[in-house]
PyMOL commands that place a pseudoatom at each C-alpha (Angstrom):
pseudoatom trace, name=CA, resn=MET, resi=1, chain=A, elem=C, hetatm=0, pos=[-15.940, -1.023, 8.627]
pseudoatom trace, name=CA, resn=LYS, resi=2, chain=A, elem=C, hetatm=0, pos=[-15.031, 1.606, 11.351]
pseudoatom trace, name=CA, resn=LYS, resi=3, chain=A, elem=C, hetatm=0, pos=[-11.394, 0.997, 10.573]
pseudoatom trace, name=CA, resn=VAL, resi=4, chain=A, elem=C, hetatm=0, pos=[-11.969, 1.621, 6.773]
pseudoatom trace, name=CA, resn=LEU, resi=5, chain=A, elem=C, hetatm=0, pos=[-13.746, 4.949, 7.439]
pseudoatom trace, name=CA, resn=ALA, resi=6, chain=A, elem=C, hetatm=0, pos=[-10.971, 5.982, 9.941]
pseudoatom trace, name=CA, resn=VAL, resi=7, chain=A, elem=C, hetatm=0, pos=[-8.408, 5.328, 7.217]
pseudoatom trace, name=CA, resn=PHE, resi=8, chain=A, elem=C, hetatm=0, pos=[-10.234, 7.315, 4.508]
pseudoatom trace, name=CA, resn=SER, resi=9, chain=A, elem=C, hetatm=0, pos=[-10.884, 10.217, 7.002]
pseudoatom trace, name=CA, resn=VAL, resi=10, chain=A, elem=C, hetatm=0, pos=[-7.054, 10.422, 7.754]
pseudoatom trace, name=CA, resn=MET, resi=11, chain=A, elem=C, hetatm=0, pos=[-6.468, 10.312, 3.870]
pseudoatom trace, name=CA, resn=CYS, resi=12, chain=A, elem=C, hetatm=0, pos=[-8.778, 13.093, 3.165]
pseudoatom trace, name=CA, resn=ILE, resi=13, chain=A, elem=C, hetatm=0, pos=[-7.383, 15.377, 5.971]
pseudoatom trace, name=CA, resn=LEU, resi=14, chain=A, elem=C, hetatm=0, pos=[-3.836, 14.750, 4.704]
pseudoatom trace, name=CA, resn=SER, resi=15, chain=A, elem=C, hetatm=0, pos=[-4.663, 15.321, 1.067]
pseudoatom trace, name=CA, resn=VAL, resi=16, chain=A, elem=C, hetatm=0, pos=[-6.123, 18.758, 1.769]
pseudoatom trace, name=CA, resn=SER, resi=17, chain=A, elem=C, hetatm=0, pos=[-3.004, 19.892, 3.647]
pseudoatom trace, name=CA, resn=ALA, resi=18, chain=A, elem=C, hetatm=0, pos=[-0.740, 18.470, 0.809]
pseudoatom trace, name=CA, resn=PHE, resi=19, chain=A, elem=C, hetatm=0, pos=[-2.701, 20.452, -1.816]
pseudoatom trace, name=CA, resn=ALA, resi=20, chain=A, elem=C, hetatm=0, pos=[-2.384, 23.726, 0.297]
pseudoatom trace, name=CA, resn=LYS, resi=21, chain=A, elem=C, hetatm=0, pos=[1.527, 23.428, 0.444]
pseudoatom trace, name=CA, resn=ALA, resi=22, chain=A, elem=C, hetatm=0, pos=[2.318, 22.126, -3.103]
pseudoatom trace, name=CA, resn=ARG, resi=23, chain=A, elem=C, hetatm=0, pos=[5.602, 23.379, -4.486]
pseudoatom trace, name=CA, resn=ASP, resi=24, chain=A, elem=C, hetatm=0, pos=[8.243, 22.301, -7.079]
pseudoatom trace, name=CA, resn=ASP, resi=25, chain=A, elem=C, hetatm=0, pos=[10.228, 20.233, -4.572]
pseudoatom trace, name=CA, resn=GLN, resi=26, chain=A, elem=C, hetatm=0, pos=[7.106, 18.289, -3.374]
pseudoatom trace, name=CA, resn=GLU, resi=27, chain=A, elem=C, hetatm=0, pos=[4.711, 15.943, -4.986]
pseudoatom trace, name=CA, resn=PHE, resi=28, chain=A, elem=C, hetatm=0, pos=[1.344, 14.562, -3.950]
pseudoatom trace, name=CA, resn=ILE, resi=29, chain=A, elem=C, hetatm=0, pos=[0.218, 11.349, -5.775]
pseudoatom trace, name=CA, resn=ILE, resi=30, chain=A, elem=C, hetatm=0, pos=[-3.316, 9.892, -5.875]
pseudoatom trace, name=CA, resn=LYS, resi=31, chain=A, elem=C, hetatm=0, pos=[-3.105, 6.259, -7.154]
pseudoatom trace, name=CA, resn=VAL, resi=32, chain=A, elem=C, hetatm=0, pos=[-5.127, 3.090, -7.905]
pseudoatom trace, name=CA, resn=GLY, resi=33, chain=A, elem=C, hetatm=0, pos=[-3.709, -0.246, -8.409]
pseudoatom trace, name=CA, resn=VAL, resi=34, chain=A, elem=C, hetatm=0, pos=[-4.371, -3.952, -9.210]
pseudoatom trace, name=CA, resn=GLN, resi=35, chain=A, elem=C, hetatm=0, pos=[-2.840, -6.901, -7.425]
pseudoatom trace, name=CA, resn=PRO, resi=36, chain=A, elem=C, hetatm=0, pos=[-2.609, -9.750, -9.983]
pseudoatom trace, name=CA, resn=GLN, resi=37, chain=A, elem=C, hetatm=0, pos=[-0.635, -11.773, -7.541]
pseudoatom trace, name=CA, resn=SER, resi=38, chain=A, elem=C, hetatm=0, pos=[-1.416, -11.980, -3.726]
pseudoatom trace, name=CA, resn=THR, resi=39, chain=A, elem=C, hetatm=0, pos=[-0.697, -14.832, -1.345]
pseudoatom trace, name=CA, resn=VAL, resi=40, chain=A, elem=C, hetatm=0, pos=[-1.908, -15.106, 2.258]
pseudoatom trace, name=CA, resn=SER, resi=41, chain=A, elem=C, hetatm=0, pos=[-0.480, -17.559, 4.802]
pseudoatom trace, name=CA, resn=LEU, resi=42, chain=A, elem=C, hetatm=0, pos=[-3.333, -18.884, 7.103]
pseudoatom trace, name=CA, resn=ASP, resi=43, chain=A, elem=C, hetatm=0, pos=[-2.698, -21.654, 9.754]
pseudoatom trace, name=CA, resn=GLY, resi=44, chain=A, elem=C, hetatm=0, pos=[0.702, -22.342, 8.132]
pseudoatom trace, name=CA, resn=GLU, resi=45, chain=A, elem=C, hetatm=0, pos=[-0.484, -22.869, 4.565]
pseudoatom trace, name=CA, resn=ASP, resi=46, chain=A, elem=C, hetatm=0, pos=[-0.286, -20.455, 1.721]
pseudoatom trace, name=CA, resn=HIS, resi=47, chain=A, elem=C, hetatm=0, pos=[-3.519, -19.498, -0.015]
pseudoatom trace, name=CA, resn=ASP, resi=48, chain=A, elem=C, hetatm=0, pos=[-3.752, -17.379, -3.286]
pseudoatom trace, name=CA, resn=THR, resi=49, chain=A, elem=C, hetatm=0, pos=[-6.386, -14.726, -3.327]
pseudoatom trace, name=CA, resn=ASN, resi=50, chain=A, elem=C, hetatm=0, pos=[-8.377, -13.475, -6.320]
pseudoatom trace, name=CA, resn=VAL, resi=51, chain=A, elem=C, hetatm=0, pos=[-7.252, -10.296, -8.105]
pseudoatom trace, name=CA, resn=GLY, resi=52, chain=A, elem=C, hetatm=0, pos=[-7.456, -7.247, -5.793]
pseudoatom trace, name=CA, resn=ILE, resi=53, chain=A, elem=C, hetatm=0, pos=[-7.853, -3.539, -6.292]
pseudoatom trace, name=CA, resn=SER, resi=54, chain=A, elem=C, hetatm=0, pos=[-6.083, -0.933, -4.237]
pseudoatom trace, name=CA, resn=ALA, resi=55, chain=A, elem=C, hetatm=0, pos=[-6.295, 2.832, -3.850]
pseudoatom trace, name=CA, resn=GLY, resi=56, chain=A, elem=C, hetatm=0, pos=[-4.196, 5.249, -2.083]
pseudoatom trace, name=CA, resn=PHE, resi=57, chain=A, elem=C, hetatm=0, pos=[-2.036, 8.432, -1.809]
pseudoatom trace, name=CA, resn=GLU, resi=58, chain=A, elem=C, hetatm=0, pos=[1.446, 9.562, -1.184]
pseudoatom trace, name=CA, resn=TYR, resi=59, chain=A, elem=C, hetatm=0, pos=[3.333, 12.750, -0.303]
pseudoatom trace, name=CA, resn=PHE, resi=60, chain=A, elem=C, hetatm=0, pos=[6.923, 13.183, -1.017]
pseudoatom trace, name=CA, resn=LYS, resi=61, chain=A, elem=C, hetatm=0, pos=[9.461, 16.113, -0.365]
pseudoatom trace, name=CA, resn=TYR, resi=62, chain=A, elem=C, hetatm=0, pos=[12.641, 16.216, -2.280]
pseudoatom trace, name=CA, resn=PHE, resi=63, chain=A, elem=C, hetatm=0, pos=[15.933, 17.001, -0.655]
pseudoatom trace, name=CA, resn=GLY, resi=64, chain=A, elem=C, hetatm=0, pos=[18.163, 17.946, -3.607]
pseudoatom trace, name=CA, resn=ASN, resi=65, chain=A, elem=C, hetatm=0, pos=[17.553, 16.499, -7.185]
pseudoatom trace, name=CA, resn=ILE, resi=66, chain=A, elem=C, hetatm=0, pos=[17.685, 12.866, -6.311]
pseudoatom trace, name=CA, resn=PHE, resi=67, chain=A, elem=C, hetatm=0, pos=[16.319, 11.859, -2.872]
pseudoatom trace, name=CA, resn=ALA, resi=68, chain=A, elem=C, hetatm=0, pos=[12.821, 12.191, -1.434]
pseudoatom trace, name=CA, resn=ALA, resi=69, chain=A, elem=C, hetatm=0, pos=[11.091, 11.214, 1.828]
pseudoatom trace, name=CA, resn=GLY, resi=70, chain=A, elem=C, hetatm=0, pos=[7.485, 11.021, 2.439]
pseudoatom trace, name=CA, resn=ALA, resi=71, chain=A, elem=C, hetatm=0, pos=[4.520, 9.058, 3.744]
pseudoatom trace, name=CA, resn=GLY, resi=72, chain=A, elem=C, hetatm=0, pos=[1.429, 7.350, 2.252]
pseudoatom trace, name=CA, resn=ALA, resi=73, chain=A, elem=C, hetatm=0, pos=[-1.492, 5.135, 2.895]
pseudoatom trace, name=CA, resn=VAL, resi=74, chain=A, elem=C, hetatm=0, pos=[-3.254, 2.391, 0.804]
pseudoatom trace, name=CA, resn=TYR, resi=75, chain=A, elem=C, hetatm=0, pos=[-6.531, 0.642, 1.113]
pseudoatom trace, name=CA, resn=ASP, resi=76, chain=A, elem=C, hetatm=0, pos=[-6.703, -2.911, -0.396]
pseudoatom trace, name=CA, resn=PHE, resi=77, chain=A, elem=C, hetatm=0, pos=[-10.345, -3.593, -1.125]
pseudoatom trace, name=CA, resn=PRO, resi=78, chain=A, elem=C, hetatm=0, pos=[-11.731, -6.849, 0.261]
pseudoatom trace, name=CA, resn=ARG, resi=79, chain=A, elem=C, hetatm=0, pos=[-11.054, -9.941, -1.738]
pseudoatom trace, name=CA, resn=ASN, resi=80, chain=A, elem=C, hetatm=0, pos=[-11.793, -13.662, -1.194]
pseudoatom trace, name=CA, resn=PHE, resi=81, chain=A, elem=C, hetatm=0, pos=[-9.612, -16.765, -1.697]
pseudoatom trace, name=CA, resn=GLN, resi=82, chain=A, elem=C, hetatm=0, pos=[-9.102, -18.424, -4.983]
pseudoatom trace, name=CA, resn=ASP, resi=83, chain=A, elem=C, hetatm=0, pos=[-9.507, -22.130, -5.226]
pseudoatom trace, name=CA, resn=SER, resi=84, chain=A, elem=C, hetatm=0, pos=[-9.519, -22.719, -1.562]
pseudoatom trace, name=CA, resn=ASP, resi=85, chain=A, elem=C, hetatm=0, pos=[-11.726, -24.014, 1.189]
pseudoatom trace, name=CA, resn=VAL, resi=86, chain=A, elem=C, hetatm=0, pos=[-11.202, -20.770, 3.207]
pseudoatom trace, name=CA, resn=LYS, resi=87, chain=A, elem=C, hetatm=0, pos=[-14.420, -18.681, 3.402]
pseudoatom trace, name=CA, resn=GLY, resi=88, chain=A, elem=C, hetatm=0, pos=[-14.580, -14.916, 3.940]
pseudoatom trace, name=CA, resn=ASN, resi=89, chain=A, elem=C, hetatm=0, pos=[-12.820, -11.850, 2.693]
pseudoatom trace, name=CA, resn=ILE, resi=90, chain=A, elem=C, hetatm=0, pos=[-9.745, -10.059, 3.723]
pseudoatom trace, name=CA, resn=SER, resi=91, chain=A, elem=C, hetatm=0, pos=[-8.296, -6.609, 3.247]
pseudoatom trace, name=CA, resn=PHE, resi=92, chain=A, elem=C, hetatm=0, pos=[-5.296, -4.605, 4.319]
pseudoatom trace, name=CA, resn=ALA, resi=93, chain=A, elem=C, hetatm=0, pos=[-4.701, -0.839, 5.034]
pseudoatom trace, name=CA, resn=PRO, resi=94, chain=A, elem=C, hetatm=0, pos=[-0.878, -0.065, 5.083]
pseudoatom trace, name=CA, resn=MET, resi=95, chain=A, elem=C, hetatm=0, pos=[0.231, 3.252, 6.387]
pseudoatom trace, name=CA, resn=TYR, resi=96, chain=A, elem=C, hetatm=0, pos=[3.923, 3.891, 5.898]
pseudoatom trace, name=CA, resn=VAL, resi=97, chain=A, elem=C, hetatm=0, pos=[6.862, 6.261, 5.536]
pseudoatom trace, name=CA, resn=GLY, resi=98, chain=A, elem=C, hetatm=0, pos=[8.863, 6.027, 2.251]
pseudoatom trace, name=CA, resn=ALA, resi=99, chain=A, elem=C, hetatm=0, pos=[11.921, 7.052, 0.421]
pseudoatom trace, name=CA, resn=LYS, resi=100, chain=A, elem=C, hetatm=0, pos=[12.262, 7.480, -3.340]
pseudoatom trace, name=CA, resn=ILE, resi=101, chain=A, elem=C, hetatm=0, pos=[15.587, 7.767, -5.370]
pseudoatom trace, name=CA, resn=ARG, resi=102, chain=A, elem=C, hetatm=0, pos=[15.073, 9.118, -8.922]
pseudoatom trace, name=CA, resn=THR, resi=103, chain=A, elem=C, hetatm=0, pos=[17.318, 9.259, -11.975]
pseudoatom trace, name=CA, resn=PRO, resi=104, chain=A, elem=C, hetatm=0, pos=[19.641, 12.386, -11.713]
pseudoatom trace, name=CA, resn=LEU, resi=105, chain=A, elem=C, hetatm=0, pos=[19.626, 13.147, -15.331]
pseudoatom trace, name=CA, resn=GLU, resi=106, chain=A, elem=C, hetatm=0, pos=[19.115, 16.856, -16.082]
pseudoatom trace, name=CA, resn=GLY, resi=107, chain=A, elem=C, hetatm=0, pos=[16.865, 18.083, -18.821]
pseudoatom trace, name=CA, resn=LEU, resi=108, chain=A, elem=C, hetatm=0, pos=[14.195, 15.471, -18.365]
pseudoatom trace, name=CA, resn=ASN, resi=109, chain=A, elem=C, hetatm=0, pos=[11.843, 17.950, -16.687]
pseudoatom trace, name=CA, resn=ASN, resi=110, chain=A, elem=C, hetatm=0, pos=[9.148, 15.880, -14.870]
pseudoatom trace, name=CA, resn=ASN, resi=111, chain=A, elem=C, hetatm=0, pos=[10.118, 12.545, -16.776]
pseudoatom trace, name=CA, resn=TYR, resi=112, chain=A, elem=C, hetatm=0, pos=[12.209, 10.165, -14.513]
pseudoatom trace, name=CA, resn=GLY, resi=113, chain=A, elem=C, hetatm=0, pos=[12.562, 6.664, -13.335]
pseudoatom trace, name=CA, resn=PHE, resi=114, chain=A, elem=C, hetatm=0, pos=[12.784, 5.796, -9.690]
pseudoatom trace, name=CA, resn=LEU, resi=115, chain=A, elem=C, hetatm=0, pos=[13.380, 3.268, -6.958]
pseudoatom trace, name=CA, resn=THR, resi=116, chain=A, elem=C, hetatm=0, pos=[11.142, 3.332, -3.931]
pseudoatom trace, name=CA, resn=GLY, resi=117, chain=A, elem=C, hetatm=0, pos=[11.014, 1.678, -0.422]
pseudoatom trace, name=CA, resn=ARG, resi=118, chain=A, elem=C, hetatm=0, pos=[8.309, 1.749, 2.329]
pseudoatom trace, name=CA, resn=LEU, resi=119, chain=A, elem=C, hetatm=0, pos=[8.144, 0.796, 5.987]
pseudoatom trace, name=CA, resn=GLY, resi=120, chain=A, elem=C, hetatm=0, pos=[5.116, 1.013, 8.294]
pseudoatom trace, name=CA, resn=TYR, resi=121, chain=A, elem=C, hetatm=0, pos=[2.071, -0.497, 9.865]
pseudoatom trace, name=CA, resn=SER, resi=122, chain=A, elem=C, hetatm=0, pos=[-0.754, -2.476, 7.996]
pseudoatom trace, name=CA, resn=ALA, resi=123, chain=A, elem=C, hetatm=0, pos=[-4.097, -3.000, 9.494]
pseudoatom trace, name=CA, resn=PHE, resi=124, chain=A, elem=C, hetatm=0, pos=[-5.721, -6.424, 8.895]
pseudoatom trace, name=CA, resn=ILE, resi=125, chain=A, elem=C, hetatm=0, pos=[-9.474, -6.456, 8.215]
pseudoatom trace, name=CA, resn=HIS, resi=126, chain=A, elem=C, hetatm=0, pos=[-11.505, -9.698, 7.818]
pseudoatom trace, name=CA, resn=ASP, resi=127, chain=A, elem=C, hetatm=0, pos=[-15.155, -10.318, 7.072]
pseudoatom trace, name=CA, resn=ASP, resi=128, chain=A, elem=C, hetatm=0, pos=[-17.276, -13.559, 7.340]
pseudoatom trace, name=CA, resn=MET, resi=129, chain=A, elem=C, hetatm=0, pos=[-14.291, -15.484, 8.877]
pseudoatom trace, name=CA, resn=LYS, resi=130, chain=A, elem=C, hetatm=0, pos=[-16.254, -16.815, 11.810]
pseudoatom trace, name=CA, resn=ASP, resi=131, chain=A, elem=C, hetatm=0, pos=[-13.471, -18.886, 13.401]
pseudoatom trace, name=CA, resn=ILE, resi=132, chain=A, elem=C, hetatm=0, pos=[-11.224, -15.833, 14.027]
pseudoatom trace, name=CA, resn=LYS, resi=133, chain=A, elem=C, hetatm=0, pos=[-11.921, -14.500, 17.522]
pseudoatom trace, name=CA, resn=SER, resi=134, chain=A, elem=C, hetatm=0, pos=[-9.541, -11.417, 17.268]
pseudoatom trace, name=CA, resn=SER, resi=135, chain=A, elem=C, hetatm=0, pos=[-6.920, -10.092, 15.082]
pseudoatom trace, name=CA, resn=SER, resi=136, chain=A, elem=C, hetatm=0, pos=[-4.445, -7.343, 14.563]
pseudoatom trace, name=CA, resn=GLY, resi=137, chain=A, elem=C, hetatm=0, pos=[-2.238, -5.818, 11.916]
pseudoatom trace, name=CA, resn=GLY, resi=138, chain=A, elem=C, hetatm=0, pos=[1.511, -5.713, 11.931]
pseudoatom trace, name=CA, resn=LEU, resi=139, chain=A, elem=C, hetatm=0, pos=[4.732, -4.571, 10.026]
pseudoatom trace, name=CA, resn=PHE, resi=140, chain=A, elem=C, hetatm=0, pos=[4.404, -3.525, 6.511]
pseudoatom trace, name=CA, resn=CYS, resi=141, chain=A, elem=C, hetatm=0, pos=[7.405, -3.253, 4.100]
pseudoatom trace, name=CA, resn=GLY, resi=142, chain=A, elem=C, hetatm=0, pos=[7.671, -2.769, 0.349]
pseudoatom trace, name=CA, resn=VAL, resi=143, chain=A, elem=C, hetatm=0, pos=[10.026, -2.092, -2.536]
pseudoatom trace, name=CA, resn=GLY, resi=144, chain=A, elem=C, hetatm=0, pos=[9.434, -1.085, -6.111]
pseudoatom trace, name=CA, resn=LEU, resi=145, chain=A, elem=C, hetatm=0, pos=[10.346, 0.597, -9.366]
pseudoatom trace, name=CA, resn=GLY, resi=146, chain=A, elem=C, hetatm=0, pos=[8.565, 3.268, -11.198]
pseudoatom trace, name=CA, resn=VAL, resi=147, chain=A, elem=C, hetatm=0, pos=[8.457, 5.804, -13.880]
pseudoatom trace, name=CA, resn=SER, resi=148, chain=A, elem=C, hetatm=0, pos=[6.991, 9.365, -13.801]
pseudoatom trace, name=CA, resn=ILE, resi=149, chain=A, elem=C, hetatm=0, pos=[6.172, 10.853, -17.181]
pseudoatom trace, name=CA, resn=SER, resi=150, chain=A, elem=C, hetatm=0, pos=[4.729, 14.478, -16.766]
pseudoatom trace, name=CA, resn=CYS, resi=151, chain=A, elem=C, hetatm=0, pos=[1.896, 14.087, -14.280]
pseudoatom trace, name=CA, resn=LEU, resi=152, chain=A, elem=C, hetatm=0, pos=[1.467, 10.288, -14.718]
pseudoatom trace, name=CA, resn=VAL, resi=153, chain=A, elem=C, hetatm=0, pos=[3.117, 7.791, -12.336]
pseudoatom trace, name=CA, resn=VAL, resi=154, chain=A, elem=C, hetatm=0, pos=[3.255, 4.097, -12.957]
pseudoatom trace, name=CA, resn=GLU, resi=155, chain=A, elem=C, hetatm=0, pos=[4.941, 1.801, -10.429]
pseudoatom trace, name=CA, resn=ALA, resi=156, chain=A, elem=C, hetatm=0, pos=[5.234, -1.930, -9.457]
pseudoatom trace, name=CA, resn=ILE, resi=157, chain=A, elem=C, hetatm=0, pos=[5.556, -2.798, -5.808]
pseudoatom trace, name=CA, resn=TYR, resi=158, chain=A, elem=C, hetatm=0, pos=[6.350, -5.963, -3.914]
pseudoatom trace, name=CA, resn=SER, resi=159, chain=A, elem=C, hetatm=0, pos=[5.028, -5.733, -0.381]
pseudoatom trace, name=CA, resn=ILE, resi=160, chain=A, elem=C, hetatm=0, pos=[4.707, -7.882, 2.687]
pseudoatom trace, name=CA, resn=SER, resi=161, chain=A, elem=C, hetatm=0, pos=[2.153, -7.288, 5.430]
pseudoatom trace, name=CA, resn=SER, resi=162, chain=A, elem=C, hetatm=0, pos=[2.523, -9.101, 8.789]
pseudoatom trace, name=CA, resn=PHE, resi=163, chain=A, elem=C, hetatm=0, pos=[-0.686, -9.776, 10.875]
pseudoatom trace, name=CA, resn=SER, resi=164, chain=A, elem=C, hetatm=0, pos=[-1.880, -12.005, 13.635]
pseudoatom trace, name=CA, resn=TYR, resi=165, chain=A, elem=C, hetatm=0, pos=[-5.241, -13.579, 14.602]
pseudoatom trace, name=CA, resn=LYS, resi=166, chain=A, elem=C, hetatm=0, pos=[-6.550, -15.780, 17.303]
pseudoatom trace, name=CA, resn=MET, resi=167, chain=A, elem=C, hetatm=0, pos=[-8.671, -18.899, 16.789]
pseudoatom trace, name=CA, resn=ALA, resi=168, chain=A, elem=C, hetatm=0, pos=[-9.894, -20.750, 19.888]
pseudoatom trace, name=CA, resn=SER, resi=169, chain=A, elem=C, hetatm=0, pos=[-6.935, -20.529, 22.279]
pseudoatom trace, name=CA, resn=LYS, resi=170, chain=A, elem=C, hetatm=0, pos=[-4.090, -20.391, 19.730]
pseudoatom trace, name=CA, resn=THR, resi=171, chain=A, elem=C, hetatm=0, pos=[-2.581, -17.255, 18.168]
pseudoatom trace, name=CA, resn=TYR, resi=172, chain=A, elem=C, hetatm=0, pos=[-1.244, -17.373, 14.638]
pseudoatom trace, name=CA, resn=ASN, resi=173, chain=A, elem=C, hetatm=0, pos=[1.409, -14.939, 13.228]
pseudoatom trace, name=CA, resn=GLU, resi=174, chain=A, elem=C, hetatm=0, pos=[1.020, -14.813, 9.396]
pseudoatom trace, name=CA, resn=SER, resi=175, chain=A, elem=C, hetatm=0, pos=[1.907, -12.692, 6.367]
pseudoatom trace, name=CA, resn=HIS, resi=176, chain=A, elem=C, hetatm=0, pos=[0.374, -11.436, 3.222]
pseudoatom trace, name=CA, resn=SER, resi=177, chain=A, elem=C, hetatm=0, pos=[2.650, -10.848, 0.105]
pseudoatom trace, name=CA, resn=ALA, resi=178, chain=A, elem=C, hetatm=0, pos=[1.479, -9.001, -3.012]
pseudoatom trace, name=CA, resn=ILE, resi=179, chain=A, elem=C, hetatm=0, pos=[2.688, -7.486, -6.230]
pseudoatom trace, name=CA, resn=THR, resi=180, chain=A, elem=C, hetatm=0, pos=[0.646, -4.355, -7.101]
pseudoatom trace, name=CA, resn=ILE, resi=181, chain=A, elem=C, hetatm=0, pos=[0.848, -2.265, -10.212]
pseudoatom trace, name=CA, resn=PHE, resi=182, chain=A, elem=C, hetatm=0, pos=[-0.119, 1.313, -9.447]
pseudoatom trace, name=CA, resn=VAL, resi=183, chain=A, elem=C, hetatm=0, pos=[-1.034, 4.128, -11.851]
pseudoatom trace, name=CA, resn=GLY, resi=184, chain=A, elem=C, hetatm=0, pos=[-1.320, 7.501, -10.227]
pseudoatom trace, name=CA, resn=PHE, resi=185, chain=A, elem=C, hetatm=0, pos=[-1.782, 11.196, -10.896]
pseudoatom trace, name=CA, resn=LYS, resi=186, chain=A, elem=C, hetatm=0, pos=[0.959, 13.556, -9.641]
pseudoatom trace, name=CA, resn=PHE, resi=187, chain=A, elem=C, hetatm=0, pos=[0.380, 17.073, -8.265]
pseudoatom trace, name=CA, resn=GLU, resi=188, chain=A, elem=C, hetatm=0, pos=[3.399, 19.285, -7.680]
for i in range(1, 188): cmd.bond("trace and resi %d" % i, "trace and resi %d" % (i + 1))
show_as sticks, trace
zoom trace
C-alpha cells in the first residue's frame, strides 16, 4: 500500500508542474484504461487474470511536428487470477520514458494518428499471496497505436513487465503481458 501511495504522490506532483508549463508543443494526458487480456507467468506456468483497470498520466514535448519524447506512469489496479488455483491479487505500477511519432499531415489541427513506444521500470505489488517471501519489479516495455481527436486520446498498448519473487529458497524471474485500451483527456 505504501508503494501505491508513493506512486500517486509522484503523479500529483508531476501533474501540477505539467499544467504550469503547458504550451502548444507540449501535451499532458490523463487516462484510464481496461485490460481485457492479461497473462502472468508464475512458477513457469502462464495464468490469465480477470479484466483489469488502469489509470495514469503522460507528458510529451514535441520536437518539430512529428516526434515527441516524454514520460509517464500508470497504476494497474489489483486483479485476481481467472480459472486458476492461484490465490491472491496482483498489480503493477509502470513508470517510463516514451516516444511518440505522429502523422505529419498538415491542416489536421489536433487530429492525428500516432505510434508510441515506452521503456522503464514496473513495480510488482501482490496481496494475499502467502507463499511469496519477497518480490521486486523489473523492466517495463510497451508499444502501441493511437489516435488523437481534439482533446480526446484513444490508444491500444501491448506491454510486458518483468518481475521476480522468492518462495522458500528459490527465486523466480517472471513476466506479465497485457493489452490495454486507454481513453484519455489531453491538455496542451
